[in-house]
C-alpha positions as CSV (number, residue, x, y, z in Angstrom):
1,M,-0.1,-0.2,0.1
2,K,3.0,2.5,1.0
3,T,4.4,1.6,-2.6
4,F,1.3,2.5,-4.5
5,C,0.4,5.8,-2.2
6,T,4.3,6.7,-3.1
7,I,3.8,6.2,-7.0
8,Y,0.3,8.0,-6.8
9,F,2.0,11.0,-4.9
10,L,4.7,11.0,-7.4
11,T,2.6,10.7,-10.5
12,I,0.3,13.6,-9.4
13,L,3.5,15.7,-8.5
14,G,4.7,15.1,-12.1
15,L,1.6,15.7,-13.9
16,S,1.4,19.3,-11.9
17,A,4.8,20.0,-12.5
18,H,4.3,19.4,-16.1
19,L,1.1,21.4,-16.3
20,F,2.8,24.3,-14.4
21,Q,6.5,24.6,-15.3
22,D,5.9,28.3,-15.8
23,P,5.0,30.1,-12.3
24,A,3.2,33.1,-14.3
25,L,1.1,30.6,-15.8
26,E,0.3,28.8,-12.4
27,E,-0.4,32.3,-11.0
28,S,-2.8,33.1,-14.0
29,V,-4.6,29.9,-13.8
30,Q,-5.1,30.5,-10.1
31,R,-6.8,33.9,-10.8
32,G,-8.6,32.5,-13.7
33,S,-10.3,29.8,-11.6
34,E,-11.8,32.5,-9.6
35,I,-13.0,34.5,-12.5
36,Y,-14.6,31.7,-14.0
37,A,-16.5,31.0,-10.8
38,D,-17.7,34.4,-10.8
39,F,-18.7,34.8,-14.6
40,C,-18.7,31.4,-16.5
41,V,-19.8,28.4,-14.2
42,T,-23.6,29.5,-14.5
43,C,-23.5,28.6,-18.0
44,H,-20.6,26.4,-18.7
45,L,-21.2,24.3,-15.4
46,E,-18.7,23.7,-12.5
47,K,-16.7,21.2,-14.8
48,G,-16.7,22.9,-17.9
49,E,-19.3,20.4,-19.4
50,G,-21.8,23.2,-20.6
51,V,-25.3,22.2,-21.7
52,M,-26.2,20.1,-24.7
53,G,-27.2,22.3,-27.6
54,T,-27.3,25.5,-25.5
55,F,-23.8,26.4,-23.8
56,P,-21.2,24.6,-25.4
57,P,-18.6,22.5,-23.0
58,L,-15.2,24.1,-22.5
59,A,-13.9,20.7,-21.2
60,K,-12.2,18.8,-23.9
61,S,-13.3,21.2,-26.3
62,D,-11.9,20.9,-30.1
63,Y,-13.2,24.4,-30.5
64,L,-11.0,26.3,-28.0
65,M,-7.8,24.5,-29.2
66,K,-8.3,25.1,-32.8
67,N,-9.8,28.9,-32.7
68,R,-7.6,30.6,-30.1
69,E,-8.1,34.1,-31.4
70,A,-12.1,33.6,-32.0
71,S,-12.0,32.1,-28.3
72,I,-10.5,35.2,-26.9
73,R,-12.8,37.6,-29.0
74,G,-15.6,35.8,-27.7
75,V,-14.9,36.2,-24.1
76,K,-13.7,39.9,-24.8
77,Y,-16.8,40.9,-26.5
78,G,-19.3,38.5,-26.3
79,Q,-20.8,36.6,-29.3
80,Q,-23.7,35.6,-31.2
81,I,-22.3,33.4,-33.9
82,E,-23.2,29.9,-34.7
83,I,-20.1,27.6,-33.6
84,M,-19.3,23.6,-33.9
85,V,-18.1,22.2,-30.6
86,N,-17.0,18.5,-30.6
87,G,-19.5,18.0,-33.6
88,V,-22.3,19.7,-31.8
89,T,-23.8,23.0,-33.5
90,Y,-24.3,25.8,-31.0
91,N,-26.0,29.1,-31.4
92,S,-26.8,30.9,-28.2
93,A,-25.6,34.3,-27.3
94,M,-22.8,34.8,-24.8
95,P,-23.0,38.5,-23.5
96,D,-20.1,40.5,-23.1
97,P,-19.0,39.8,-19.4
98,G,-17.2,43.1,-19.3
99,L,-13.9,41.8,-18.2
100,E,-10.5,43.5,-18.3
101,D,-7.8,42.4,-20.7
102,E,-5.7,40.5,-17.8
103,E,-9.0,38.9,-16.5
104,I,-9.9,37.5,-20.2
105,A,-6.1,36.2,-20.4
106,D,-6.5,34.7,-16.9
107,V,-9.9,33.0,-17.4
108,I,-8.7,31.8,-20.7
109,N,-5.6,30.1,-19.2
110,Y,-7.6,28.4,-16.8
111,I,-10.0,27.0,-19.3
112,L,-7.2,26.0,-21.4
113,N,-5.5,24.0,-18.6
114,S,-8.7,22.6,-17.0
115,W,-10.9,19.6,-17.3
116,G,-8.9,17.6,-20.0
117,N,-7.6,20.7,-22.1
118,S,-3.8,21.7,-22.2
119,S,-2.1,24.5,-23.9
120,D,1.6,24.8,-23.8
121,E,1.2,28.6,-25.0
122,M,0.2,31.0,-22.4
123,V,-2.5,33.7,-23.3
124,T,-1.0,37.0,-22.5
125,V,-2.6,40.4,-22.0
126,D,-0.6,41.6,-24.9
127,E,-2.3,38.9,-27.1
128,V,-5.8,39.8,-25.7
129,E,-5.1,43.8,-26.0
130,V,-4.6,43.2,-30.1
131,I,-8.1,41.4,-30.5
132,Q,-10.6,43.4,-32.2
133,K,-14.1,42.9,-32.9
């Protein structure tokens, strides 16, 4: 049992170290989790699973990974366009949450590194600033 616990601990430690080799990303993800809880959880739910046909999932989302700029734009300005996520079409309005650029970067970093998503490239404030409608 002790060997199993040791292996389990080292595995979790290794996964955590892999996810957050960059302390800036780790801090951004932490801040983003708080923003997600305040602004996003109502529609996209606690584990990012969304509501089938109404609010797209953020967990294991092919759309987020393939459409980085559009995803940032959607969070920055809100959106009302048809999108396909994991093979399902969504056409619900997402209001502009009124977040600052740093908050947008943080919440997207949280989403891109949660629930089966993994992004090697951190979203920066500079990247968010240049996104236009």
